[in-house]
MOPAC internal coordinates of N, CA, C and O (Angstrom, degrees):
PM7 1SCF
backbone

  N    0.0000 0     0.00 0     0.00 0    0    0    0
  C    1.3999 1     0.00 0     0.00 0    1    0    0
  C    1.5878 1   115.22 1     0.00 0    2    1    0
  O    1.2310 1   124.54 1   135.49 1    3    2    1
  N    1.3155 1   108.88 1   -44.51 1    3    2    1
  C    1.5313 1   115.84 1  -177.35 1    5    3    2
  C    1.5862 1   105.92 1   -66.15 1    6    5    3
  O    1.2310 1   118.72 1   133.25 1    7    6    5
  N    1.2746 1   120.04 1   -46.75 1    7    6    5
  C    1.4301 1   119.96 1   179.35 1    9    7    6
  C    1.6162 1   113.55 1   -59.29 1   10    9    7
  O    1.2310 1   123.19 1   143.81 1   11   10    9
  N    1.2673 1   111.49 1   -36.19 1   11   10    9
  C    1.5261 1   118.85 1  -178.03 1   13   11   10
  C    1.5987 1   104.51 1   -65.99 1   14   13   11
  O    1.2310 1   122.23 1   130.12 1   15   14   13
  N    1.3683 1   113.34 1   -49.88 1   15   14   13
  C    1.5330 1   120.02 1  -174.57 1   17   15   14
  C    1.5487 1   106.18 1   -63.22 1   18   17   15
  O    1.2310 1   120.80 1   125.29 1   19   18   17
  N    1.2518 1   116.07 1   -54.71 1   19   18   17
  C    1.5014 1   117.24 1  -173.34 1   21   19   18
  C    1.5253 1   113.87 1   -61.96 1   22   21   19
  O    1.2310 1   121.94 1   147.24 1   23   22   21
  N    1.4323 1   113.89 1   -32.76 1   23   22   21
  C    1.4140 1   121.53 1   174.74 1   25   23   22
  C    1.5492 1   113.31 1   -59.44 1   26   25   23
  O    1.2310 1   120.86 1   155.67 1   27   26   25
  N    1.3659 1   115.96 1   -24.33 1   27   26   25
  C    1.4545 1   125.04 1  -179.16 1   29   27   26
  C    1.5457 1   112.57 1  -101.49 1   30   29   27
  O    1.2310 1   121.26 1  -168.49 1   31   30   29
  N    1.3985 1   115.20 1    11.51 1   31   30   29
  C    1.3935 1   122.64 1  -175.30 1   33   31   30
  C    1.5107 1   118.88 1    58.39 1   34   33   31
  O    1.2310 1   121.64 1  -141.17 1   35   34   33
  N    1.3506 1   114.47 1    38.83 1   35   34   33
  C    1.4699 1   122.22 1  -179.27 1   37   35   34
  C    1.5600 1   102.71 1  -109.01 1   38   37   35
  O    1.2310 1   122.42 1   -61.97 1   39   38   37
  N    1.3560 1   112.98 1   118.03 1   39   38   37
  C    1.4102 1   117.40 1  -179.25 1   41   39   38
  C    1.5396 1   111.44 1   -67.24 1   42   41   39
  O    1.2310 1   122.06 1   -43.47 1   43   42   41
  N    1.2796 1   113.66 1   136.53 1   43   42   41
  C    1.5147 1   121.30 1   179.00 1   45   43   42
  C    1.4738 1   105.93 1  -105.19 1   46   45   43
  O    1.2310 1   119.99 1   -65.51 1   47   46   45
  N    1.3223 1   117.62 1   114.49 1   47   46   45
  C    1.4603 1   120.61 1   176.57 1   49   47   46
  C    1.5202 1   113.23 1   -96.00 1   50   49   47
  O    1.2310 1   121.24 1   152.71 1   51   50   49
  N    1.3791 1   115.23 1   -27.29 1   51   50   49
  C    1.4384 1   119.46 1   177.98 1   53   51   50
  C    1.5211 1   110.36 1  -157.44 1   54   53   51
  O    1.2310 1   121.22 1   -31.37 1   55   54   53
  N    1.2613 1   115.28 1   148.63 1   55   54   53
  C    1.5246 1   123.20 1   174.68 1   57   55   54
  C    1.4240 1   110.51 1  -109.56 1   58   57   55
  O    1.2310 1   118.02 1   -58.81 1   59   58   57
  N    1.3176 1   121.38 1   121.19 1   59   58   57
  C    1.4561 1   123.49 1   177.58 1   61   59   58
  C    1.5082 1   106.47 1  -112.28 1   62   61   59
  O    1.2310 1   118.02 1   -48.00 1   63   62   61
  N    1.3479 1   121.38 1   132.00 1   63   62   61
  C    1.3448 1   128.05 1   168.28 1   65   63   62
  C    1.5109 1   110.57 1  -121.61 1   66   65   63
  O    1.2310 1   121.55 1   -35.37 1   67   66   65
  N    1.3449 1   114.64 1   144.63 1   67   66   65
  C    1.3552 1   115.96 1   178.43 1   69   67   66
  C    1.5217 1   103.69 1  -155.05 1   70   69   67
  O    1.2310 1   124.26 1   -42.12 1   71   70   69
  N    1.4070 1   109.43 1   137.88 1   71   70   69
  C    1.5592 1   116.76 1   179.12 1   73   71   70
  C    1.5137 1   105.78 1  -109.52 1   74   73   71
  O    1.2310 1   121.90 1   -51.04 1   75   74   73
  N    1.2575 1   113.97 1   128.96 1   75   74   73
  C    1.4580 1   115.18 1   177.24 1   77   75   74
  C    1.5740 1   105.30 1   160.61 1   78   77   75
  O    1.2310 1   121.67 1   -13.91 1   79   78   77
  N    1.2423 1   114.41 1   166.09 1   79   78   77
  C    1.4894 1   122.89 1  -177.41 1   81   79   78
  C    1.4951 1   112.60 1   -67.84 1   82   81   79
  O    1.2310 1   119.96 1   -43.40 1   83   82   81
  N    1.3462 1   117.68 1   136.60 1   83   82   81
  C    1.4355 1   118.89 1   174.59 1   85   83   82
  C    1.3884 1   113.41 1   -87.33 1   86   85   83
  O    1.2310 1   117.84 1  -162.80 1   87   86   85
  N    1.3709 1   121.72 1    17.20 1   87   86   85
  C    1.4460 1   121.19 1  -179.61 1   89   87   86
  C    1.5360 1   113.79 1   -94.13 1   90   89   87
  O    1.2310 1   120.98 1   162.33 1   91   90   89
  N    1.2047 1   115.73 1   -17.67 1   91   90   89
  C    1.4612 1   121.10 1  -178.38 1   93   91   90
  C    1.4853 1   116.17 1  -110.64 1   94   93   91
  O    1.2310 1   118.30 1   -10.96 1   95   94   93
  N    1.3661 1   120.84 1   169.04 1   95   94   93
  C    1.5169 1   121.49 1   177.71 1   97   95   94
  C    1.5490 1   110.07 1   -93.72 1   98   97   95
  O    1.2310 1   118.42 1  -157.00 1   99   98   97
  N    1.3320 1   120.62 1    23.00 1   99   98   97
  C    1.4652 1   117.51 1   178.18 1  101   99   98
  C    1.4106 1   115.30 1  -101.10 1  102  101   99
  O    1.2310 1   119.22 1  -133.90 1  103  102  101
  N    1.3653 1   119.09 1    46.10 1  103  102  101
  C    1.4597 1   125.91 1   178.33 1  105  103  102
  C    1.4326 1   108.26 1  -112.79 1  106  105  103
  O    1.2310 1   120.50 1   -92.76 1  107  106  105
  N    1.4157 1   116.66 1    87.24 1  107  106  105
  C    1.4550 1   120.99 1  -171.06 1  109  107  106
  C    1.5408 1   112.90 1   -60.77 1  110  109  107
  O    1.2310 1   117.41 1   140.81 1  111  110  109
  N    1.2355 1   122.53 1   -39.19 1  111  110  109
  C    1.5402 1   122.77 1  -175.98 1  113  111  110
  C    1.4834 1   105.25 1   -72.30 1  114  113  111
  O    1.2310 1   118.57 1   136.94 1  115  114  113
  N    1.3431 1   120.33 1   -43.06 1  115  114  113
  C    1.4070 1   121.26 1  -178.61 1  117  115  114
  C    1.5041 1   109.18 1   -60.54 1  118  117  115
  O    1.2310 1   120.14 1   127.42 1  119  118  117
  N    1.2880 1   117.34 1   -52.58 1  119  118  117
  C    1.5333 1   120.73 1  -179.51 1  121  119  118
  C    1.6039 1   111.97 1   -58.65 1  122  121  119
  O    1.2310 1   122.46 1   146.43 1  123  122  121
  N    1.3723 1   112.89 1   -33.57 1  123  122  121
  C    1.4813 1   115.67 1   178.68 1  125  123  122
  C    1.5972 1   110.16 1   -64.46 1  126  125  123
  O    1.2310 1   123.36 1   138.81 1  127  126  125
  N    1.2382 1   111.17 1   -41.19 1  127  126  125
  C    1.5628 1   117.01 1   177.20 1  129  127  126
  C    1.5721 1   111.52 1   -60.62 1  130  129  127
  O    1.2310 1   121.54 1   136.49 1  131  130  129
  N    1.3970 1   114.66 1   -43.51 1  131  130  129
  C    1.4265 1   116.98 1   173.48 1  133  131  130
  C    1.4550 1   116.61 1   -59.16 1  134  133  131
  O    1.2310 1   120.76 1   137.98 1  135  134  133
  N    1.3336 1   116.14 1   -42.02 1  135  134  133
  C    1.4682 1   122.87 1  -175.12 1  137  135  134
  C    1.5631 1   111.49 1   -74.55 1  138  137  135
  O    1.2310 1   120.13 1   156.43 1  139  138  137
  N    1.2725 1   117.35 1   -23.57 1  139  138  137
  C    1.4655 1   120.02 1  -171.73 1  141  139  138
  C    1.5766 1   109.54 1   -86.26 1  142  141  139
  O    1.2310 1   120.91 1   -68.90 1  143  142  141
  N    1.3958 1   115.86 1   111.10 1  143  142  141
  C    1.3897 1   121.70 1  -171.37 1  145  143  142
  C    1.5935 1   108.68 1   -72.35 1  146  145  143
  O    1.2310 1   119.16 1   164.28 1  147  146  145
  N    1.3151 1   119.21 1   -15.72 1  147  146  145
  C    1.4603 1   118.29 1  -179.37 1  149  147  146
  C    1.5020 1   113.28 1   -82.92 1  150  149  147
  O    1.2310 1   120.08 1   175.82 1  151  150  149
  N    1.3820 1   117.45 1    -4.18 1  151  150  149
  C    1.4625 1   122.17 1   174.37 1  153  151  150
  C    1.5529 1   104.04 1   -85.78 1  154  153  151
  O    1.2310 1   121.32 1   -70.15 1  155  154  153
  N    1.3003 1   115.09 1   109.85 1  155  154  153
  C    1.4919 1   116.89 1   179.84 1  157  155  154
  C    1.3845 1   115.02 1   -94.77 1  158  157  155
  O    1.2310 1   119.27 1   160.41 1  159  158  157
  N    1.4574 1   118.99 1   -19.59 1  159  158  157
  C    1.4026 1   123.60 1  -178.94 1  161  159  158
  C    1.5551 1   110.24 1  -139.41 1  162  161  159
  O    1.2310 1   121.03 1   -48.38 1  163  162  161
  N    1.2687 1   115.64 1   131.62 1  163  162  161
  C    1.5492 1   122.98 1   174.68 1  165  163  162
  C    1.4604 1   105.62 1  -120.33 1  166  165  163
  O    1.2310 1   123.96 1   -60.52 1  167  166  165
  N    1.4632 1   110.02 1   119.48 1  167  166  165
  C    1.4576 1   118.30 1   176.43 1  169  167  166
  C    1.5071 1   109.04 1  -108.31 1  170  169  167
  O    1.2310 1   123.19 1   -50.80 1  171  170  169
  N    1.3900 1   111.50 1   129.20 1  171  170  169
  C    1.4621 1   119.47 1   178.35 1  173  171  170
  C    1.4945 1   109.47 1  -127.08 1  174  173  171
  O    1.2310 1   121.40 1   -21.30 1  175  174  173
  N    1.3707 1   114.93 1   158.70 1  175  174  173
  C    1.4077 1   118.76 1  -177.76 1  177  175  174
  C    1.5703 1   111.44 1   -75.83 1  178  177  175
  O    1.2310 1   121.17 1   129.53 1  179  178  177
  N    1.3511 1   115.37 1   -50.47 1  179  178  177
  C    1.3402 1   119.65 1  -179.89 1  181  179  178
  C    1.5417 1   109.28 1  -129.70 1  182  181  179
  O    1.2310 1   121.30 1   -31.35 1  183  182  181
  N    1.3854 1   115.11 1   148.65 1  183  182  181
  C    1.4994 1   116.87 1  -178.62 1  185  183  182
  C    1.6123 1   110.69 1   -60.67 1  186  185  183
  O    1.2310 1   122.43 1   145.72 1  187  186  185
  N    1.4118 1   112.95 1   -34.28 1  187  186  185
  C    1.4549 1   115.11 1   177.63 1  189  187  186
  C    1.5035 1   112.57 1   -65.76 1  190  189  187
  O    1.2310 1   117.48 1   156.61 1  191  190  189
  N    1.1860 1   122.40 1   -23.39 1  191  190  189
  C    1.5447 1   121.13 1   179.63 1  193  191  190
  C    1.4620 1   107.14 1   -79.39 1  194  193  191
  O    1.2310 1   119.56 1   156.75 1  195  194  193
  N    1.3174 1   118.45 1   -23.25 1  195  194  193
  C    1.5282 1   121.39 1  -177.40 1  197  195  194
  C    1.6257 1   107.34 1   -78.21 1  198  197  195
  O    1.2310 1   123.64 1   132.01 1  199  198  197
  N    1.3772 1   110.62 1   -47.99 1  199  198  197
  C    1.5031 1   115.32 1   175.39 1  201  199  198
  C    1.4206 1   104.41 1  -166.90 1  202  201  199
  O    1.2310 1   120.10 1   -45.28 1  203  202  201
  N    1.3442 1   117.42 1   134.72 1  203  202  201
  C    1.5011 1   122.53 1   179.99 1  205  203  202
  C    1.4622 1   112.12 1   -64.01 1  206  205  203
  O    1.2310 1   120.12 1   132.65 1  207  206  205
  N    1.2517 1   117.37 1   -47.35 1  207  206  205
  C    1.4543 1   123.77 1  -178.44 1  209  207  206
  C    1.5126 1   113.43 1  -131.35 1  210  209  207
  O    1.2310 1   119.65 1   -38.64 1  211  210  209
  N    1.2191 1   118.27 1   141.36 1  211  210  209
  C    1.5322 1   121.86 1   179.41 1  213  211  210
  C    1.5184 1   113.88 1    84.00 1  214  213  211
  O    1.2310 1   119.22 1  -165.92 1  215  214  213
  N    1.3459 1   119.09 1    14.08 1  215  214  213
  C    1.5124 1   123.26 1  -176.27 1  217  215  214
  C    1.5868 1   102.30 1   -58.72 1  218  217  215
  O    1.2310 1   117.71 1   140.31 1  219  218  217
  N    1.2249 1   121.97 1   -39.69 1  219  218  217
  C    1.4900 1   123.99 1  -176.88 1  221  219  218
  C    1.4987 1   109.56 1   -56.54 1  222  221  219
  O    1.2310 1   119.01 1   139.25 1  223  222  221
  N    1.3259 1   119.49 1   -40.75 1  223  222  221
  C    1.4606 1   121.17 1  -178.86 1  225  223  222
  C    1.5470 1   113.08 1   -70.62 1  226  225  223
  O    1.2310 1   119.15 1   142.80 1  227  226  225
  N    1.2491 1   119.22 1   -37.20 1  227  226  225
  C    1.4536 1   125.90 1   176.96 1  229  227  226
  C    1.5132 1   107.78 1   -71.40 1  230  229  227
  O    1.2310 1   119.06 1   138.29 1  231  230  229
  N    1.3319 1   119.40 1   -41.71 1  231  230  229
  C    1.4140 1   123.78 1   176.24 1  233  231  230
  C    1.6313 1   110.75 1   -60.20 1  234  233  231
  O    1.2310 1   119.96 1   137.57 1  235  234  233
  N    1.3264 1   117.68 1   -42.43 1  235  234  233
  C    1.4449 1   126.31 1   179.90 1  237  235  234
  C    1.5104 1   108.84 1   -64.79 1  238  237  235
  O    1.2310 1   118.05 1   134.68 1  239  238  237
  N    1.4547 1   121.32 1   -45.32 1  239  238  237
  C    1.3546 1   122.59 1  -179.25 1  241  239  238
  C    1.5377 1   109.38 1   -65.98 1  242  241  239
  O    1.2310 1   118.43 1   139.00 1  243  242  241
  N    1.3124 1   120.61 1   -41.00 1  243  242  241
  C    1.4813 1   125.26 1   175.67 1  245  243  242
  C    1.4779 1   106.79 1   -58.08 1  246  245  243
  O    1.2310 1   117.97 1   134.37 1  247  246  245
  N    1.2432 1   121.47 1   -45.63 1  247  246  245
  C    1.5744 1   124.08 1   179.67 1  249  247  246
  C    1.5469 1   110.04 1   -63.55 1  250  249  247
  O    1.2310 1   120.41 1   140.84 1  251  250  249
  N    1.2572 1   116.82 1   -39.16 1  251  250  249
  C    1.4733 1   119.18 1   177.03 1  253  251  250
  C    1.5020 1   115.31 1   -63.88 1  254  253  251
  O    1.2310 1   121.56 1   156.09 1  255  254  253
  N    1.3196 1   114.61 1   -23.91 1  255  254  253
  C    1.4456 1   122.50 1   179.14 1  257  255  254
  C    1.5888 1   111.57 1   -93.11 1  258  257  255
  O    1.2310 1   121.13 1  -177.74 1  259  258  257
  N    1.4004 1   115.45 1     2.26 1  259  258  257
  C    1.3637 1   119.61 1  -176.30 1  261  259  258
  C    1.5603 1   118.05 1    75.68 1  262  261  259
  O    1.2310 1   124.41 1  -153.38 1  263  262  261
  N    1.3623 1   109.14 1    26.62 1  263  262  261
  C    1.4284 1   121.76 1  -178.09 1  265  263  262
  C    1.4533 1   107.58 1  -115.40 1  266  265  263
  O    1.2310 1   119.95 1    -8.59 1  267  266  265
  N    1.3447 1   117.70 1   171.41 1  267  266  265
  C    1.4760 1   115.66 1   178.66 1  269  267  266
  C    1.4650 1   111.88 1  -151.06 1  270  269  267
  O    1.2310 1   119.79 1   -19.42 1  271  270  269
  N    1.3994 1   118.01 1   160.58 1  271  270  269
  C    1.4394 1   124.47 1   179.16 1  273  271  270
  C    1.5362 1   104.67 1  -117.51 1  274  273  271
  O    1.2310 1   121.30 1   -49.02 1  275  274  273
  N    1.2677 1   115.11 1   130.98 1  275  274  273
  C    1.5064 1   116.50 1   174.54 1  277  275  274
  C    1.5337 1   107.86 1  -114.13 1  278  277  275
  O    1.2310 1   120.29 1   -53.50 1  279  278  277
  N    1.3322 1   117.05 1   126.50 1  279  278  277
  C    1.4695 1   119.14 1  -178.29 1  281  279  278
  C    1.5129 1   106.42 1  -108.42 1  282  281  279
  O    1.2310 1   121.71 1   -60.21 1  283  282  281
  N    1.3257 1   114.34 1   119.79 1  283  282  281
  C    1.5724 1   117.07 1  -172.55 1  285  283  282
  C    1.4904 1   110.37 1   -66.84 1  286  285  283
  O    1.2310 1   120.06 1   132.12 1  287  286  285
  N    1.4411 1   117.49 1   -47.88 1  287  286  285
  C    1.4793 1   120.20 1   177.98 1  289  287  286
  C    1.4867 1   108.88 1  -108.19 1  290  289  287
  O    1.2310 1   119.35 1   -87.89 1  291  290  289
  N    1.3118 1   118.84 1    92.11 1  291  290  289
  C    1.4356 1   119.81 1  -170.47 1  293  291  290
  C    1.4950 1   111.84 1   -81.45 1  294  293  291
  O    1.2310 1   120.65 1   170.45 1  295  294  293
  N    1.4008 1   116.37 1    -9.55 1  295  294  293
  C    1.4996 1   119.79 1   174.33 1  297  295  294
  C    1.3843 1   109.80 1   -71.25 1  298  297  295
  O    1.2310 1   118.86 1   144.01 1  299  298  297
  N    1.3724 1   119.77 1   -35.99 1  299  298  297
  C    1.5314 1   121.44 1  -177.56 1  301  299  298
  C    1.4159 1   111.44 1    85.60 1  302  301  299
  O    1.2310 1   119.90 1     5.93 1  303  302  301
  N    1.3198 1   117.80 1  -174.07 1  303  302  301
  C    1.5003 1   121.94 1  -177.50 1  305  303  302
  C    1.4781 1   108.04 1  -138.79 1  306  305  303
  O    1.2310 1   121.22 1   -54.35 1  307  306  305
  N    1.3050 1   115.27 1   125.65 1  307  306  305
  C    1.4732 1   117.66 1  -173.96 1  309  307  306
  C    1.5281 1   108.47 1   -61.89 1  310  309  307
  O    1.2310 1   118.32 1   143.20 1  311  310  309
  N    1.3492 1   120.80 1   -36.80 1  311  310  309
  C    1.4864 1   123.79 1   176.50 1  313  311  310
  C    1.5825 1   109.08 1   -52.82 1  314  313  311
  O    1.2310 1   119.84 1   143.72 1  315  314  313
  N    1.3727 1   117.91 1   -36.28 1  315  314  313
  C    1.4541 1   118.92 1  -178.33 1  317  315  314
  C    1.6004 1   106.05 1   -63.74 1  318  317  315
  O    1.2310 1   120.18 1   138.73 1  319  318  317
  N    1.2684 1   117.26 1   -41.27 1  319  318  317
  C    1.4757 1   117.20 1  -175.09 1  321  319  318
  C    1.6118 1   109.73 1   -65.74 1  322  321  319
  O    1.2310 1   121.27 1   143.69 1  323  322  321
  N    1.3924 1   115.18 1   -36.31 1  323  322  321
  C    1.4533 1   115.47 1   177.42 1  325  323  322
  C    1.4172 1   110.59 1   -70.02 1  326  325  323
  O    1.2310 1   118.33 1   146.89 1  327  326  325
  N    1.3778 1   120.79 1   -33.11 1  327  326  325
  C    1.4717 1   122.60 1   173.70 1  329  327  326
  C    1.5375 1   108.83 1   -64.98 1  330  329  327
  O    1.2310 1   118.82 1   137.17 1  331  330  329
  N    1.2736 1   119.86 1   -42.83 1  331  330  329
  C    1.4630 1   121.50 1  -179.85 1  333  331  330
  C    1.4943 1   113.24 1   -56.53 1  334  333  331
  O    1.2310 1   122.93 1   131.54 1  335  334  333
  N    1.3825 1   111.99 1   -48.46 1  335  334  333
  C    1.5133 1   114.14 1   179.61 1  337  335  334
  C    1.5191 1   110.45 1   -65.67 1  338  337  335
  O    1.2310 1   122.81 1   136.20 1  339  338  337
  N    1.2610 1   112.23 1   -43.80 1  339  338  337
  C    1.5773 1   115.05 1   175.39 1  341  339  338
  C    1.4670 1   111.67 1   -52.10 1  342  341  339
  O    1.2310 1   119.81 1   135.04 1  343  342  341
  N    1.2825 1   117.98 1   -44.96 1  343  342  341
  C    1.5412 1   126.12 1  -179.22 1  345  343  342
  C    1.5224 1   109.94 1   -60.65 1  346  345  343
  O    1.2310 1   120.04 1   137.26 1  347  346  345
  N    1.3915 1   117.53 1   -42.74 1  347  346  345
  C    1.4039 1   121.57 1  -178.30 1  349  347  346
  C    1.6548 1   109.12 1   -69.17 1  350  349  347
  O    1.2310 1   123.52 1   132.55 1  351  350  349
  N    1.2998 1   110.86 1   -47.45 1  351  350  349
  C    1.5310 1   113.24 1  -179.47 1  353  351  350
  C    1.5194 1   106.38 1   -65.94 1  354  353  351
  O    1.2310 1   113.60 1   142.02 1  355  354  353
  N    1.3549 1   129.71 1   -37.98 1  355  354  353
  C    1.4240 1   126.77 1   176.29 1  357  355  354
  C    1.4508 1   108.39 1   -59.83 1  358  357  355
  O    1.2310 1   117.79 1   136.55 1  359  358  357
  N    1.2931 1   121.82 1   -43.45 1  359  358  357
  C    1.4834 1   127.02 1  -176.02 1  361  359  358
  C    1.5636 1   109.50 1   -62.16 1  362  361  359
  O    1.2310 1   121.12 1   135.48 1  363  362  361
  N    1.2767 1   115.47 1   -44.52 1  363  362  361
  C    1.4407 1   118.83 1   179.77 1  365  363  362
  C    1.5128 1   112.82 1   -75.38 1  366  365  363
  O    1.2310 1   118.01 1   143.42 1  367  366  365
  N    1.3451 1   121.39 1   -36.58 1  367  366  365
  C    1.3453 1   124.23 1   172.45 1  369  367  366
  C    1.5234 1   115.18 1   -65.93 1  370  369  367
  O    1.2310 1   120.25 1   148.58 1  371  370  369
  N    1.2980 1   117.13 1   -31.42 1  371  370  369
  C    1.5225 1   122.85 1  -174.61 1  373  371  370
  C    1.5333 1   105.33 1   -65.43 1  374  373  371
  O    1.2310 1   117.37 1   146.02 1  375  374  373
  N    1.3075 1   122.61 1   -33.98 1  375  374  373
  C    1.3803 1   121.88 1  -176.66 1  377  375  374
  C    1.5176 1   108.38 1   -72.79 1  378  377  375
  O    1.2310 1   118.17 1   155.68 1  379  378  377
  N    1.2593 1   121.09 1   -24.32 1  379  378  377
  C    1.5579 1   121.63 1   178.88 1  381  379  378
  C    1.4875 1   109.75 1   -94.33 1  382  381  379
  O    1.2310 1   120.47 1   134.73 1  383  382  381
  N    1.3128 1   116.71 1   -45.27 1  383  382  381
  C    1.5330 1   116.72 1  -169.84 1  385  383  382
  C    1.5367 1   114.20 1  -105.61 1  386  385  383
  O    1.2310 1   120.34 1   165.72 1  387  386  385
  N    1.2715 1   116.95 1   -14.28 1  387  386  385
  C    1.4942 1   116.64 1  -172.19 1  389  387  386
  C    1.5161 1   109.05 1   103.61 1  390  389  387
  O    1.2310 1   119.42 1   -24.98 1  391  390  389
  N    1.3697 1   118.72 1   155.02 1  391  390  389
  C    1.4321 1   120.80 1  -176.24 1  393  391  390
  C    1.4855 1   115.86 1   -64.32 1  394  393  391
  O    1.2310 1   118.35 1   140.58 1  395  394  393
  N    1.3666 1   120.75 1   -39.42 1  395  394  393
  C    1.3999 1   121.63 1  -176.50 1  397  395  394
  C    1.5350 1   110.37 1   -72.54 1  398  397  395
  O    1.2310 1   121.04 1   135.93 1  399  398  397
  N    1.2872 1   115.62 1   -44.07 1  399  398  397
  C    1.5105 1   118.71 1   178.63 1  401  399  398
  C    1.5715 1   111.67 1   -65.88 1  402  401  399
  O    1.2310 1   120.80 1   145.74 1  403  402  401
  N    1.3596 1   116.08 1   -34.26 1  403  402  401
  C    1.4256 1   117.86 1   178.47 1  405  403  402
  C    1.4720 1   112.51 1   -69.42 1  406  405  403
  O    1.2310 1   117.30 1   137.95 1  407  406  405
  N    1.2923 1   122.74 1   -42.05 1  407  406  405
  C    1.3870 1   124.78 1   172.82 1  409  407  406
  C    1.5740 1   116.16 1   -56.95 1  410  409  407
  O    1.2310 1   123.66 1   141.99 1  411  410  409
  N    1.3443 1   110.59 1   -38.01 1  411  410  409
  C    1.4873 1   114.34 1   178.19 1  413  411  410
  C    1.5752 1   111.00 1   -69.02 1  414  413  411
  O    1.2310 1   121.39 1   137.57 1  415  414  413
  N    1.3654 1   114.94 1   -42.43 1  415  414  413
  C    1.4999 1   122.27 1  -179.13 1  417  415  414
  C    1.5548 1   107.10 1   -59.98 1  418  417  415
  O    1.2310 1   120.41 1   135.35 1  419  418  417
  N    1.3119 1   116.82 1   -44.65 1  419  418  417
  C    1.4869 1   121.49 1  -178.09 1  421  419  418
  C    1.4674 1   106.81 1   -62.39 1  422  421  419
  O    1.2310 1   120.20 1   126.66 1  423  422  421
  N    1.3402 1   117.21 1   -53.34 1  423  422  421
  C    1.5870 1   118.94 1  -176.89 1  425  423  422
  C    1.5476 1   105.73 1   -57.15 1  426  425  423
  O    1.2310 1   117.51 1   141.15 1  427  426  425
  N    1.2755 1   122.34 1   -38.85 1  427  426  425
  C    1.4113 1   117.59 1  -178.55 1  429  427  426
  C    1.5492 1   112.88 1   -72.25 1  430  429  427
  O    1.2310 1   119.69 1   142.17 1  431  430  429
  N    1.3291 1   118.20 1   -37.83 1  431  430  429
  C    1.4140 1   120.99 1   179.08 1  433  431  430
  C    1.5715 1   111.45 1   -66.01 1  434  433  431
  O    1.2310 1   118.37 1   139.84 1  435  434  433
  N    1.3303 1   120.71 1   -40.16 1  435  434  433
  C    1.3737 1   125.18 1   175.91 1  437  435  434
  C    1.5637 1   110.58 1   -64.62 1  438  437  435
  O    1.2310 1   120.64 1   137.69 1  439  438  437
  N    1.3247 1   116.38 1   -42.31 1  439  438  437
  C    1.5571 1   116.85 1   177.55 1  441  439  438
  C    1.4315 1   109.37 1   -67.63 1  442  441  439
  O    1.2310 1   116.86 1   141.57 1  443  442  441
  N    1.2808 1   123.57 1   -38.43 1  443  442  441
  C    1.4952 1   126.77 1   174.45 1  445  443  442
  C    1.4847 1   114.25 1   -56.67 1  446  445  443
  O    1.2310 1   122.82 1   132.87 1  447  446  445
  N    1.3377 1   112.21 1   -47.13 1  447  446  445
  C    1.5042 1   121.52 1   178.21 1  449  447  446
  C    1.5782 1   111.14 1   -59.73 1  450  449  447
  O    1.2310 1   121.90 1   134.78 1  451  450  449
  N    1.3008 1   113.96 1   -45.22 1  451  450  449
  C    1.4674 1   119.15 1  -175.03 1  453  451  450
  C    1.5121 1   107.09 1   -69.44 1  454  453  451
  O    1.2310 1   118.64 1   143.48 1  455  454  453
  N    1.3196 1   120.20 1   -36.52 1  455  454  453
  C    1.4574 1   124.76 1  -177.20 1  457  455  454
  C    1.5150 1   105.93 1   -71.36 1  458  457  455
  O    1.2310 1   118.01 1   142.76 1  459  458  457
  N    1.3584 1   121.39 1   -37.24 1  459  458  457
  C    1.4914 1   120.61 1   172.62 1  461  459  458
  C    1.4859 1   116.25 1   -62.92 1  462  461  459
  O    1.2310 1   121.53 1   143.54 1  463  462  461
  N    1.3342 1   114.68 1   -36.46 1  463  462  461
  C    1.4832 1   122.04 1  -179.14 1  465  463  462
  C    1.5695 1   108.18 1   -70.99 1  466  465  463
  O    1.2310 1   119.13 1   147.43 1  467  466  465
  N    1.2702 1   119.27 1   -32.57 1  467  466  465
  C    1.4372 1   121.71 1  -178.82 1  469  467  466
  C    1.5409 1   112.69 1   -81.94 1  470  469  467
  O    1.2310 1   121.02 1   159.75 1  471  470  469
  N    1.2324 1   115.66 1   -20.25 1  471  470  469
  C    1.5252 1   121.16 1  -176.56 1  473  471  470
  C    1.5624 1   108.54 1   -78.51 1  474  473  471
  O    1.2310 1   120.10 1   180.00 1  475  474  473

């Protein structure tokens, strides 16, 4: 990301990485970026890494503050969408069946869907 940004003459003051689902509000580093008015540009690899849903609203809010979001791969990746849906299903199943069982159920559901698509 740094190489991409500097190649386009965008100054990189800080690099923030965070591993975690983009479905909830428990991303401390991400939220810190949004709260920091000195951050004028946020560069992300895929829109889905920035926010799974509602990225347009966050982008509009940033724009209203004179800030911007740059998405390196604006086309996105289909596998990311499959992962997003699997993450949502796992979250919902976990409440009912527990984390381990939910992950197994989601894996089986994704495999069955893929098999149906190939048939």
